[in-house]
Residue frames as a rotation matrix with the C-alpha (Angstrom) as fourth column:
MET 1
0.191 -0.673 0.714 115.31
-0.493 0.563 0.663 121.55
-0.848 -0.479 -0.225 111.83
GLU 2
-0.169 -0.353 -0.920 117.29
-0.981 0.146 0.124 119.90
0.091 0.924 -0.371 109.03
THR 3
0.858 0.514 -0.011 116.24
-0.514 0.858 0.004 116.37
0.012 0.002 1.000 108.10
SER 4
0.176 -0.836 0.520 118.84
-0.545 0.358 0.758 113.77
-0.820 -0.417 -0.393 109.05
LYS 5
-0.467 -0.452 -0.760 120.76
-0.883 0.289 0.370 111.71
0.053 0.844 -0.534 106.52
PHE 6
-0.954 0.120 0.274 119.24
0.049 0.966 -0.255 108.55
-0.295 -0.230 -0.927 107.98
SER 7
-0.069 0.992 -0.101 115.70
0.054 -0.097 -0.994 109.88
-0.996 -0.074 -0.047 107.43
LYS 8
0.200 0.084 -0.976 116.50
-0.883 -0.417 -0.217 110.82
-0.425 0.905 -0.010 103.85
PHE 9
-0.785 -0.549 -0.288 118.16
-0.617 0.737 0.277 107.44
0.060 0.395 -0.917 103.23
SER 10
-0.754 0.548 0.362 115.17
0.228 0.735 -0.639 105.61
-0.616 -0.399 -0.679 104.69
ALA 11
0.166 0.855 -0.492 112.70
-0.289 -0.434 -0.853 107.71
-0.943 0.284 0.175 102.67
GLU 12
-0.057 -0.264 -0.963 114.53
-0.991 -0.103 0.087 107.04
-0.122 0.959 -0.256 99.40
LEU 13
-0.953 -0.302 0.037 114.79
-0.300 0.953 0.044 103.32
-0.048 0.031 -0.998 100.15
LEU 14
-0.490 0.839 0.237 111.11
0.300 0.418 -0.858 102.97
-0.818 -0.349 -0.456 101.01
GLY 15
0.202 0.583 -0.787 109.98
-0.534 -0.608 -0.587 105.16
-0.821 0.539 0.189 98.13
THR 16
-0.382 -0.422 -0.822 111.94
-0.922 0.236 0.308 103.17
0.064 0.875 -0.480 95.56
MET 17
-0.954 0.090 0.286 110.69
0.008 0.961 -0.277 99.93
-0.300 -0.262 -0.917 97.07
VAL 18
-0.092 0.994 -0.057 107.10
0.079 -0.050 -0.996 101.09
-0.993 -0.096 -0.073 96.61
LEU 19
0.115 0.089 -0.989 107.76
-0.871 -0.470 -0.143 102.20
-0.478 0.878 0.024 93.03
VAL 20
-0.718 -0.472 -0.512 109.21
-0.667 0.678 0.310 98.82
0.201 0.564 -0.801 92.03
LEU 21
-0.862 0.420 0.285 106.68
0.178 0.776 -0.605 96.77
-0.475 -0.471 -0.743 93.99
MET 22
0.048 0.975 -0.215 103.64
0.062 -0.218 -0.974 98.60
-0.997 0.034 -0.071 92.66
GLY 23
0.155 -0.025 -0.988 104.88
-0.878 -0.462 -0.126 99.47
-0.453 0.887 -0.094 89.18
CYS 24
-0.698 -0.475 -0.536 106.47
-0.668 0.702 0.247 96.15
0.259 0.530 -0.807 88.31
GLY 25
-0.827 0.435 0.358 103.83
0.055 0.695 -0.717 94.37
-0.560 -0.573 -0.598 90.37
SER 26
0.119 0.901 -0.417 101.10
-0.531 -0.297 -0.793 95.79
-0.839 0.316 0.443 88.17
ALA 27
-0.010 -0.203 -0.979 102.80
-0.985 0.171 -0.025 94.13
0.172 0.964 -0.202 85.19
VAL 28
-0.852 -0.446 -0.273 103.52
-0.397 0.891 -0.218 90.79
0.341 -0.077 -0.937 86.86
ILE 29
-0.855 0.516 0.059 100.37
0.252 0.512 -0.821 90.34
-0.453 -0.687 -0.568 88.94
ALA 30
0.019 0.969 -0.247 97.69
0.269 -0.243 -0.932 92.47
-0.963 -0.048 -0.265 87.29
GLY 31
-0.353 -0.298 -0.887 98.96
-0.542 -0.707 0.453 93.18
-0.763 0.641 0.088 83.80
ALA 32
-0.753 0.063 0.655 97.44
0.440 0.788 0.430 90.32
-0.489 0.612 -0.622 81.82
ASN 33
-0.853 0.482 -0.202 95.13
-0.485 -0.585 0.650 91.30
0.195 0.652 0.733 79.00
GLY 34
-0.484 0.759 -0.436 91.45
0.386 0.632 0.672 90.53
0.785 0.157 -0.599 79.15
THR 35
0.441 0.833 0.336 88.83
0.018 -0.382 0.924 90.93
0.898 -0.401 -0.183 81.85
THR 36
0.832 -0.120 -0.542 91.21
0.552 0.282 0.785 90.14
0.059 -0.952 0.301 84.71
GLY 37
-0.133 -0.988 -0.077 94.09
0.980 -0.143 0.142 92.41
-0.151 -0.056 0.987 83.71
VAL 38
0.373 0.217 -0.902 94.80
0.306 -0.947 -0.101 96.12
-0.876 -0.238 -0.419 83.73
GLY 39
0.684 -0.116 0.720 96.72
0.728 0.046 -0.684 96.13
0.047 0.992 0.116 80.43
LEU 40
-0.225 -0.876 0.427 99.22
0.845 -0.394 -0.363 98.72
0.486 0.279 0.828 79.20
LEU 41
0.028 0.297 0.954 97.27
-0.100 -0.949 0.299 101.72
0.995 -0.103 0.003 80.47
GLY 42
0.930 0.367 -0.039 96.87
-0.021 0.160 0.987 100.21
0.368 -0.917 0.156 83.91
ILE 43
0.399 -0.868 -0.296 100.58
0.917 0.372 0.145 99.47
-0.016 -0.329 0.944 84.20
SER 44
-0.294 -0.485 0.824 101.40
0.556 -0.788 -0.265 102.99
0.778 0.380 0.501 83.03
PHE 45
0.364 0.523 0.771 99.16
-0.329 -0.702 0.631 104.51
0.871 -0.483 -0.083 85.68
ALA 46
0.890 -0.076 -0.449 100.56
0.415 0.541 0.732 102.19
0.187 -0.838 0.513 88.36
PHE 47
-0.114 -0.993 -0.024 104.06
0.967 -0.106 -0.231 103.58
0.227 -0.050 0.973 87.81
GLY 48
-0.405 -0.025 0.914 102.82
0.189 -0.980 0.056 107.18
0.895 0.195 0.402 87.66
LEU 49
0.607 0.725 0.325 100.56
-0.217 -0.241 0.946 106.88
0.764 -0.645 0.011 90.68
SER 50
0.562 -0.507 -0.654 103.38
0.805 0.517 0.290 105.31
0.191 -0.690 0.698 92.68
VAL 51
-0.536 -0.791 0.296 105.44
0.723 -0.611 -0.322 108.45
0.436 0.042 0.899 92.07
VAL 52
-0.099 0.586 0.804 102.51
-0.180 -0.805 0.565 110.73
0.979 -0.089 0.185 92.93
ALA 53
0.822 0.478 -0.310 101.82
0.161 0.327 0.931 108.86
0.546 -0.815 0.192 96.17
MET 54
0.293 -0.802 -0.520 105.46
0.955 0.269 0.123 108.85
0.041 -0.533 0.845 97.24
ALA 55
-0.419 -0.426 0.802 105.95
0.469 -0.858 -0.211 112.49
0.777 0.288 0.559 96.27
TYR 56
0.187 0.589 0.787 103.36
-0.448 -0.662 0.601 113.52
0.874 -0.465 0.140 98.84
ALA 57
0.913 0.121 -0.389 104.48
0.239 0.614 0.752 110.90
0.330 -0.780 0.532 101.37
ILE 58
0.439 -0.838 -0.323 108.24
0.787 0.186 0.588 111.51
-0.433 -0.512 0.742 101.42
GLY 59
0.383 -0.282 0.879 108.78
0.679 -0.560 -0.475 114.57
0.627 0.779 -0.023 99.24
HIS 60
0.781 -0.035 0.624 109.18
-0.332 -0.869 0.367 116.81
0.529 -0.494 -0.690 102.28
ILE 61
0.824 -0.506 0.256 111.80
-0.027 0.416 0.909 114.44
-0.566 -0.756 0.329 103.71
SER 62
-0.077 -0.914 0.398 114.11
0.426 0.330 0.842 113.64
-0.902 0.234 0.364 100.80
GLY 63
-0.378 0.008 -0.926 112.59
-0.695 -0.663 0.278 115.32
-0.611 0.749 0.257 97.76
CYS 64
0.427 0.585 0.690 111.37
-0.097 0.788 -0.608 111.90
-0.899 0.193 0.393 96.57
HIS 65
-0.222 -0.571 -0.791 114.00
-0.929 -0.123 0.350 111.26
-0.296 0.812 -0.503 93.93
ILE 66
0.317 0.285 0.905 113.63
-0.295 0.936 -0.191 107.44
-0.902 -0.206 0.380 94.14
ASN 67
0.924 -0.066 0.377 115.74
0.379 0.300 -0.875 107.34
-0.055 0.952 0.302 90.98
PRO 68
0.120 -0.966 -0.228 119.55
0.687 -0.085 0.722 107.61
-0.717 -0.243 0.654 90.59
ALA 69
-0.267 -0.189 0.945 119.10
0.914 -0.360 0.186 109.49
0.305 0.913 0.269 87.32
ILE 70
0.696 0.581 0.422 117.24
0.383 -0.798 0.465 112.25
0.607 -0.163 -0.778 89.16
SER 71
0.809 -0.420 -0.411 119.84
0.345 -0.225 0.911 112.50
-0.476 -0.879 -0.037 91.91
ILE 72
-0.202 -0.935 0.292 122.70
0.833 -0.008 0.553 112.75
-0.515 0.355 0.780 89.41
ALA 73
-0.024 0.275 0.961 120.81
0.790 -0.584 0.187 115.32
0.613 0.764 -0.203 87.34
MET 74
0.920 0.389 -0.045 120.29
0.319 -0.678 0.662 117.41
0.227 -0.624 -0.748 90.47
VAL 75
0.329 -0.891 -0.312 124.05
0.560 -0.082 0.824 117.37
-0.760 -0.447 0.472 91.10
ILE 76
-0.422 -0.500 0.757 124.77
0.906 -0.188 0.380 118.52
-0.048 0.845 0.532 87.53
ALA 77
0.224 0.623 0.750 122.14
0.593 -0.697 0.402 121.26
0.773 0.355 -0.525 87.81
GLY 78
-0.671 -0.611 0.419 123.67
0.040 -0.594 -0.804 122.47
0.740 -0.523 0.423 91.06
ARG 79
0.212 0.853 0.477 120.68
-0.634 -0.252 0.731 121.58
0.744 -0.457 0.487 93.22
MET 80
0.988 0.114 0.102 122.41
-0.153 0.694 0.704 118.84
0.010 -0.711 0.703 95.20
LYS 81
0.154 -0.979 0.130 125.87
-0.961 -0.118 0.252 117.96
-0.231 -0.164 -0.959 96.50
ALA 82
-0.003 -0.241 -0.971 127.60
-0.659 0.731 -0.179 114.88
0.752 0.639 -0.161 95.12
GLY 83
-0.913 -0.404 0.048 128.13
-0.285 0.551 -0.784 113.37
0.291 -0.730 -0.619 98.57
GLU 84
-0.411 0.850 0.328 124.44
-0.596 0.021 -0.802 113.54
-0.689 -0.526 0.499 99.36
ALA 85
0.320 0.527 -0.787 123.55
-0.945 0.240 -0.223 112.07
0.072 0.815 0.575 95.97
ALA 86
-0.534 -0.633 -0.560 125.85
-0.587 0.755 -0.294 109.11
0.609 0.171 -0.775 96.64
TYR 87
-0.960 0.182 0.214 123.90
-0.058 0.617 -0.785 107.86
-0.274 -0.766 -0.581 99.65
TYR 88
-0.005 0.960 -0.278 120.61
-0.779 -0.178 -0.602 108.61
-0.627 0.214 0.749 97.88
ILE 89
0.067 -0.016 -0.998 121.70
-0.908 0.414 -0.068 106.28
0.414 0.910 0.013 95.06
VAL 90
-0.897 -0.400 -0.188 122.70
-0.268 0.830 -0.489 103.50
0.351 -0.388 -0.852 97.46
ALA 91
-0.640 0.724 0.258 119.30
-0.268 0.104 -0.958 103.76
-0.720 -0.682 0.128 99.15
GLN 92
0.146 0.732 -0.666 117.48
-0.916 -0.153 -0.370 103.74
-0.373 0.664 0.648 95.82
ILE 93
-0.290 -0.325 -0.900 119.26
-0.709 0.705 -0.026 100.64
0.643 0.631 -0.435 94.54
LEU 94
-0.998 -0.048 0.038 118.65
-0.061 0.679 -0.732 98.80
0.009 -0.733 -0.681 97.82
GLY 95
-0.367 0.930 -0.014 115.00
-0.489 -0.206 -0.848 99.85
-0.791 -0.304 0.530 97.70
GLY 96
0.091 0.362 -0.928 114.66
-0.992 0.117 -0.052 98.56
0.090 0.925 0.370 94.16
ILE 97
-0.673 -0.410 -0.616 116.11
-0.364 0.908 -0.207 95.19
0.644 0.085 -0.760 95.14
ILE 98
-0.910 0.379 0.168 113.84
-0.047 0.308 -0.950 94.93
-0.412 -0.873 -0.263 98.19
GLY 99
-0.109 0.915 -0.388 110.79
-0.787 -0.318 -0.528 95.88
-0.607 0.248 0.755 96.10
ALA 100
-0.063 0.014 -0.998 111.62
-0.846 0.530 0.061 93.19
0.530 0.848 -0.022 93.54
GLY 101
-0.912 -0.332 -0.243 112.16
-0.148 0.815 -0.560 90.68
0.384 -0.475 -0.792 96.35
VAL 102
-0.626 0.760 0.175 108.78
-0.289 -0.018 -0.957 91.41
-0.724 -0.650 0.231 97.92
LEU 103
0.111 0.658 -0.745 107.14
-0.972 -0.083 -0.218 91.15
-0.205 0.749 0.631 94.50
LEU 104
-0.453 -0.363 -0.814 108.79
-0.585 0.810 -0.036 87.76
0.673 0.460 -0.579 93.95
MET 105
-0.990 0.088 0.111 107.51
-0.042 0.569 -0.821 86.48
-0.135 -0.818 -0.560 97.29
ILE 106
-0.231 0.967 -0.103 103.96
-0.529 -0.214 -0.821 87.55
-0.816 -0.136 0.561 96.44
ALA 107
0.121 0.273 -0.954 104.01
-0.990 0.102 -0.096 86.33
0.071 0.957 0.283 92.83
SER 108
-0.741 -0.508 -0.439 105.44
-0.482 0.857 -0.179 82.96
0.467 0.079 -0.881 93.90
GLY 109
-0.664 0.564 0.490 102.25
-0.387 0.301 -0.872 82.34
-0.639 -0.769 0.019 95.85
LYS 110
0.466 0.784 -0.410 100.52
-0.784 0.151 -0.602 81.46
-0.410 0.602 0.685 92.57
PRO 111
0.336 -0.359 0.871 101.32
0.069 0.931 0.358 77.87
-0.939 -0.061 0.338 91.49
GLU 112
0.744 0.028 0.668 101.51
0.647 0.221 -0.730 78.79
-0.168 0.975 0.147 87.80
TYR 113
0.902 -0.408 -0.145 104.03
-0.418 -0.907 -0.052 81.57
-0.110 0.107 -0.988 88.36
SER 114
0.578 -0.800 0.162 107.54
0.809 0.588 0.015 81.01
-0.107 0.123 0.987 87.03
LEU 115
0.403 -0.513 -0.758 110.37
0.050 -0.815 0.578 83.49
-0.914 -0.271 -0.303 87.56
ALA 116
-0.629 -0.722 0.286 111.99
0.278 0.135 0.951 82.38
-0.726 0.678 0.116 84.30
VAL 117
-0.436 0.553 0.710 108.77
0.890 0.147 0.431 82.72
0.134 0.820 -0.556 82.30
ASN 118
0.561 0.824 0.079 106.86
0.783 -0.560 0.271 85.55
0.267 -0.090 -0.959 83.98
GLY 119
-0.340 -0.837 0.429 109.80
0.591 -0.545 -0.595 87.54
0.732 0.051 0.680 85.33
LEU 120
-0.095 0.229 -0.969 109.55
0.917 -0.357 -0.175 90.58
-0.386 -0.906 -0.176 87.58
GLY 121
0.870 0.487 -0.072 108.78
0.408 -0.795 -0.450 93.33
-0.276 0.362 -0.890 85.10
GLN 122
-0.023 -0.975 -0.221 112.42
0.422 -0.209 0.882 93.63
-0.906 -0.073 0.416 84.06
ASN 123
0.545 0.128 -0.829 113.45
-0.553 -0.688 -0.470 95.80
-0.630 0.714 -0.305 81.13
GLY 124
-0.059 -0.604 0.795 114.89
0.372 0.725 0.579 94.46
-0.926 0.330 0.182 77.90
PHE 125
0.099 0.039 -0.994 115.70
-0.838 -0.535 -0.104 94.91
-0.537 0.844 -0.020 74.24
ASP 126
-0.674 -0.263 -0.691 115.74
-0.677 0.595 0.434 92.59
0.297 0.760 -0.579 71.21
ALA 127
-0.456 0.515 -0.726 114.15
0.182 0.852 0.490 89.29
0.871 0.091 -0.482 72.32
LEU 128
-0.573 0.204 -0.794 113.47
0.820 0.124 -0.560 90.65
-0.016 -0.971 -0.238 75.81
SER 129
-0.939 0.329 -0.103 111.68
-0.335 -0.941 0.050 93.75
-0.081 0.081 0.993 74.52
PRO 130
-0.308 0.900 0.308 107.88
-0.127 0.282 -0.951 93.44
-0.943 -0.332 0.027 74.93
GLN 131
0.816 0.578 -0.012 107.53
-0.079 0.090 -0.993 93.94
-0.573 0.811 0.119 71.16
HIS 132
0.431 -0.731 0.530 111.10
0.774 0.601 0.200 92.98
-0.464 0.324 0.824 70.17
TYR 133
0.981 -0.184 0.059 112.53
-0.138 -0.882 -0.450 96.45
0.135 0.433 -0.891 69.61
SER 134
0.440 -0.890 -0.114 116.27
0.510 0.353 -0.784 96.60
0.739 0.287 0.610 68.93
LEU 135
0.047 -0.566 -0.823 119.01
0.966 -0.183 0.181 97.80
-0.253 -0.804 0.538 71.29
HIS 136
-0.825 -0.388 0.411 119.39
0.518 -0.809 0.278 100.91
0.225 0.442 0.868 69.13
ALA 137
-0.121 0.881 0.457 115.70
0.114 -0.445 0.888 101.78
0.986 0.160 -0.047 69.47
GLY 138
0.560 0.346 -0.753 115.74
0.718 0.251 0.650 100.99
0.414 -0.904 -0.108 73.19
LEU 139
-0.349 -0.782 -0.516 118.71
0.916 -0.402 -0.010 103.25
-0.199 -0.476 0.856 73.89
ILE 140
-0.801 0.108 0.589 117.18
0.208 -0.872 0.443 106.16
0.561 0.477 0.676 71.98
ALA 141
0.215 0.977 0.014 113.86
0.234 -0.065 0.970 105.71
0.948 -0.205 -0.243 73.76
GLU 142
0.443 -0.051 -0.895 115.41
0.886 0.181 0.428 105.56
0.140 -0.982 0.125 77.22
VAL 143
-0.673 -0.725 -0.148 117.61
0.734 -0.678 -0.017 108.62
-0.088 -0.121 0.989 76.64
ILE 144
-0.711 0.427 0.558 114.79
0.030 -0.775 0.631 110.74
0.702 0.466 0.538 75.23
PHE 145
0.339 0.899 -0.276 112.14
0.351 0.152 0.924 109.61
0.873 -0.410 -0.264 77.73
THR 146
0.158 -0.355 -0.921 114.47
0.985 -0.007 0.171 110.30
-0.068 -0.935 0.349 80.65
PHE 147
-0.851 -0.458 0.256 115.36
0.499 -0.857 0.126 113.67
0.162 0.235 0.958 79.15
ILE 148
-0.289 0.842 0.455 111.67
-0.029 -0.483 0.875 114.59
0.957 0.239 0.164 79.00
PHE 149
0.467 0.472 -0.748 110.98
0.655 0.383 0.651 113.21
0.594 -0.794 -0.131 82.48
LEU 150
-0.235 -0.661 -0.713 113.75
0.955 -0.295 -0.042 115.32
-0.182 -0.691 0.700 84.02
LEU 151
-0.825 0.016 0.566 112.61
0.217 -0.914 0.342 118.47
0.522 0.405 0.751 82.20
VAL 152
0.226 0.971 0.077 109.21
0.125 -0.107 0.986 118.05
0.966 -0.213 -0.145 83.84
ILE 153
0.424 -0.122 -0.898 110.87
0.884 0.270 0.381 117.52
0.196 -0.955 0.222 87.23
PHE 154
-0.663 -0.735 -0.142 113.10
0.748 -0.657 -0.093 120.59
-0.025 -0.168 0.985 86.88
GLY 155
-0.671 0.446 0.592 110.21
0.006 -0.795 0.607 122.75
0.741 0.411 0.531 85.75
ALA 156
0.341 0.904 -0.259 107.69
0.257 0.176 0.950 121.47
0.904 -0.390 -0.172 88.27
THR 157
0.505 -0.206 -0.838 110.07
0.863 0.148 0.484 121.92
0.024 -0.967 0.252 91.21
SER 158
-0.409 -0.669 0.621 111.53
0.651 -0.691 -0.315 125.26
0.639 0.275 0.718 90.11
THR 159
-0.514 0.170 -0.841 111.22
0.704 -0.477 -0.526 128.08
-0.490 -0.862 0.125 92.65
LYS 160
-0.911 0.160 -0.380 109.88
-0.319 -0.857 0.404 130.19
-0.261 0.489 0.832 89.78
ASN 161
-0.672 0.697 -0.250 106.92
0.182 0.483 0.856 127.86
0.717 0.530 -0.452 89.29
ILE 162
-0.619 0.488 0.615 103.88
-0.753 -0.590 -0.290 129.32
0.222 -0.643 0.733 91.06
ASN 163
0.520 0.832 -0.194 102.12
-0.761 0.554 0.337 125.94
0.388 -0.027 0.921 90.83
GLY 164
-0.461 -0.874 -0.154 104.83
-0.682 0.460 -0.569 124.07
0.568 -0.157 -0.808 92.75
GLY 165
-0.356 0.386 0.851 102.27
-0.785 0.371 -0.497 122.44
-0.508 -0.845 0.170 95.05
PHE 166
0.752 0.658 0.038 101.17
-0.496 0.602 -0.626 120.30
-0.435 0.452 0.779 92.11
ALA 167
-0.075 -0.889 -0.452 104.71
-0.997 0.057 0.053 119.15
-0.021 0.455 -0.890 91.28
GLY 168
-0.639 -0.182 0.748 104.09
-0.360 0.929 -0.082 115.57
-0.680 -0.321 -0.659 92.43
LEU 169
0.351 0.865 0.358 101.02
0.078 0.354 -0.932 115.27
-0.933 0.355 0.056 90.24
ALA 170
0.703 -0.127 -0.700 102.75
-0.679 -0.412 -0.608 116.71
-0.211 0.903 -0.375 87.17
ILE 171
-0.368 -0.928 -0.054 105.77
-0.922 0.357 0.152 114.45
-0.122 0.106 -0.987 87.60
GLY 172
-0.478 0.249 0.843 103.65
-0.129 0.929 -0.348 111.35
-0.869 -0.275 -0.411 88.13
LEU 173
0.621 0.783 0.034 101.47
-0.034 0.070 -0.997 112.06
-0.783 0.618 0.070 85.11
SER 174
0.367 -0.576 -0.731 104.52
-0.928 -0.285 -0.241 112.63
-0.069 0.766 -0.639 82.93
LEU 175
-0.686 -0.610 0.398 105.70
-0.607 0.781 0.151 109.16
-0.402 -0.138 -0.905 83.95
VAL 176
0.071 0.803 0.591 102.31
0.094 0.585 -0.806 107.75
-0.993 0.113 -0.034 82.94
LEU 177
0.769 0.226 -0.599 102.68
-0.489 -0.396 -0.777 109.39
-0.412 0.890 -0.194 79.52
ILE 178
-0.153 -0.931 -0.331 106.19
-0.986 0.122 0.112 108.00
-0.064 0.344 -0.937 79.06
HIS 179
-0.651 -0.077 0.755 105.03
-0.263 0.956 -0.129 104.48
-0.712 -0.283 -0.643 79.94
ILE 180
0.462 0.880 0.108 102.07
-0.129 0.187 -0.974 104.61
-0.878 0.436 0.200 77.55
VAL 181
0.734 -0.249 -0.632 104.49
-0.678 -0.201 -0.707 105.17
0.049 0.947 -0.316 74.67
GLY 182
-0.054 -0.993 -0.105 107.52
-0.961 0.080 -0.267 103.30
0.273 0.086 -0.958 75.96
ILE 183
0.165 0.123 0.979 106.28
-0.652 0.758 0.014 100.02
-0.740 -0.640 0.205 77.45
PRO 184
0.961 0.226 0.159 106.22
-0.050 0.708 -0.704 98.22
-0.272 0.669 0.692 74.06
VAL 185
0.623 -0.770 -0.133 109.84
-0.469 -0.233 -0.852 99.28
0.625 0.593 -0.507 73.42
THR 186
-0.438 -0.884 -0.162 111.71
-0.280 0.306 -0.910 98.39
0.854 -0.353 -0.381 76.62
GLY 187
0.094 0.514 -0.853 109.11
0.827 0.437 0.355 98.09
0.555 -0.738 -0.384 79.34
VAL 188
0.517 -0.018 0.856 110.37
-0.089 -0.995 0.032 101.58
0.851 -0.093 -0.517 80.33
SER 189
-0.017 -0.593 -0.805 113.15
0.951 0.238 -0.196 102.16
0.308 -0.769 0.560 82.79
VAL 190
0.296 -0.084 0.951 114.11
0.065 -0.992 -0.107 105.87
0.953 0.093 -0.289 82.94
ASN 191
0.569 -0.053 0.821 115.36
-0.808 -0.222 0.546 104.75
0.153 -0.974 -0.169 86.38
PRO 192
-0.252 -0.769 -0.588 118.43
-0.578 0.607 -0.546 102.53
0.776 0.202 -0.597 86.96
ALA 193
-0.791 -0.038 0.610 117.22
-0.580 0.363 -0.729 101.44
-0.194 -0.931 -0.309 90.42
ARG 194
0.267 0.958 0.102 113.89
-0.783 0.277 -0.557 100.28
-0.562 0.068 0.824 88.97
SER 195
0.600 -0.085 -0.795 115.84
-0.650 0.528 -0.547 98.16
0.467 0.845 0.261 86.45
ILE 196
-0.440 -0.897 -0.035 118.58
-0.685 0.361 -0.633 96.81
0.581 -0.254 -0.773 88.70
GLY 197
-0.371 0.322 0.871 116.28
-0.815 0.337 -0.471 95.24
-0.445 -0.885 0.137 91.31
PRO 198
0.693 0.703 0.159 114.24
-0.525 0.643 -0.557 92.98
-0.494 0.303 0.815 89.00
ALA 199
0.577 -0.517 -0.632 117.26
-0.579 0.286 -0.763 92.16
0.575 0.807 -0.135 86.79
LEU 200
-0.444 -0.795 0.414 119.34
-0.857 0.242 -0.455 90.97
0.261 -0.557 -0.789 89.75
LEU 201
-0.234 0.429 0.873 116.66
-0.620 0.626 -0.474 88.53
-0.749 -0.652 0.119 90.88
VAL 202
0.832 0.541 -0.124 115.72
-0.416 0.461 -0.784 87.30
-0.367 0.704 0.608 87.42
GLY 203
0.004 -0.949 0.315 119.35
-0.167 0.310 0.936 86.94
-0.986 -0.056 -0.157 86.33
GLY 204
0.076 -0.016 0.997 120.38
0.781 0.622 -0.050 85.50
-0.619 0.783 0.060 82.97
GLU 205
-0.302 -0.159 0.940 119.78
0.882 -0.421 0.212 87.69
0.362 0.893 0.268 79.92
ALA 206
0.742 0.635 0.215 117.87
0.485 -0.731 0.480 90.26
0.462 -0.252 -0.850 81.96
LEU 207
0.699 -0.570 -0.431 120.95
0.275 -0.341 0.899 90.89
-0.660 -0.747 -0.081 84.09
GLY 208
-0.233 -0.829 0.508 123.14
0.828 0.105 0.550 90.87
-0.510 0.549 0.662 80.99
GLN 209
-0.124 0.270 0.955 121.07
0.810 -0.529 0.254 93.67
0.574 0.805 -0.154 79.45
VAL 210
0.605 0.507 -0.614 120.68
0.788 -0.492 0.369 95.86
-0.115 -0.707 -0.698 82.52
TRP 211
-0.430 -0.842 -0.325 123.71
0.725 -0.537 0.432 97.96
-0.539 -0.050 0.841 81.58
ALA 212
-0.628 0.225 0.745 121.60
0.584 -0.497 0.642 99.67
0.515 0.838 0.180 78.91
PHE 213
0.401 0.901 0.167 119.04
0.457 -0.355 0.815 100.72
0.794 -0.251 -0.554 81.51
ILE 214
0.379 -0.420 -0.824 121.73
0.778 -0.337 0.530 102.19
-0.501 -0.842 0.199 83.70
ILE 215
-0.632 -0.775 0.019 123.64
0.635 -0.504 0.585 104.11
-0.444 0.382 0.811 81.04
ALA 216
-0.498 0.447 0.743 120.78
0.655 -0.367 0.660 105.43
0.568 0.816 -0.110 78.88
PRO 217
0.627 0.764 -0.152 118.74
0.684 -0.446 0.577 107.02
0.373 -0.465 -0.803 81.72
LEU 218
0.267 -0.607 -0.748 121.90
0.665 -0.446 0.599 108.62
-0.698 -0.657 0.284 83.15
VAL 219
-0.751 -0.512 0.416 122.77
0.643 -0.428 0.635 110.09
-0.147 0.745 0.651 79.76
GLY 220
-0.107 0.814 0.571 119.25
0.669 -0.366 0.647 111.42
0.736 0.451 -0.506 79.28
ALA 221
0.701 0.363 -0.614 119.19
0.713 -0.382 0.588 112.90
-0.021 -0.850 -0.527 82.78
ALA 222
-0.174 -0.865 -0.470 122.58
0.682 -0.450 0.576 114.57
-0.710 -0.221 0.669 82.33
LEU 223
-0.721 -0.034 0.692 121.51
0.633 -0.439 0.638 116.11
0.282 0.898 0.338 79.01
SER 224
0.319 0.932 0.175 118.32
0.685 -0.354 0.637 117.38
0.656 -0.083 -0.751 80.58
ALA 225
0.513 -0.188 -0.837 120.21
0.740 -0.397 0.543 118.95
-0.435 -0.898 -0.064 83.48
VAL 226
-0.597 -0.801 -0.038 122.58
0.632 -0.498 0.594 120.75
-0.495 0.331 0.804 81.11
VAL 227
-0.502 0.499 0.706 119.73
0.596 -0.391 0.701 122.01
0.626 0.773 -0.101 78.90
TRP 228
0.562 0.779 -0.278 117.76
0.731 -0.311 0.608 123.18
0.387 -0.545 -0.744 81.93
LYS 229
0.351 -0.487 -0.800 120.67
0.716 -0.411 0.564 124.89
-0.603 -0.771 0.205 83.67
TYR 230
-0.553 -0.780 -0.292 122.33
0.376 -0.547 0.748 126.58
-0.743 0.304 0.596 80.68
LEU 231
-0.888 0.237 0.394 119.49
0.343 -0.231 0.911 127.08
0.307 0.944 0.123 78.23
LEU 232
-0.060 0.996 0.063 116.06
0.592 -0.015 0.806 127.16
0.804 0.086 -0.589 79.83
GLU 233
0.670 0.372 -0.643 116.61
0.740 -0.258 0.622 128.53
0.066 -0.892 -0.448 83.34
LYS 234
-0.403 -0.911 -0.090 119.60
0.912 -0.408 0.047 130.73
-0.080 -0.063 0.995 82.59
ASN 235
0.421 0.529 -0.737 118.89
0.507 -0.811 -0.292 134.42
-0.752 -0.251 -0.609 83.32
């Protein structure tokens, strides 16, 4: 029996919510340095493990895209119809906003927490970059990291891959790797829905910069889809 659109929509919404809540939550709630924080490695693994967990929870329902860049890349690669991708993207953005909202409610329970100061794990460049990397550096990083991320996804989920049962693990670990390198640059997006949710609630400069974390991942994903379809997988 074919999975209904409502089930797929719900799966993508919930999956993206979990990704934002757990990934960004690791930075906001548990990311402080020292004995009480998980640090950069912990945040990196939180994002990757969120994808692994959701891949095995909802992968059989919707494919666990939980990322507009993935859905658009699948359309370009011929693995998905544009109409289906459209409602996936709506679900993902809503899920990202809900995840950021839940994180805000939890974080606000600590008296010292300030949305303006502590944020919600939003992405940024220049003054909003964790280590003050420029817009130019941030755009390059997001395009290349998304390109790599999508190559792993295409390869891991290919029907020619005899180890397809481990796709969720490979994809999640690749996201860990990307975050280890990329967190100092932009905080790592590679996912417009992950960036839109926190930016909307934080507002101000974070919202003003979110365009970069919509465009760059989409460019990287599109390039990856073209390379995969016409260069790597072509018979």
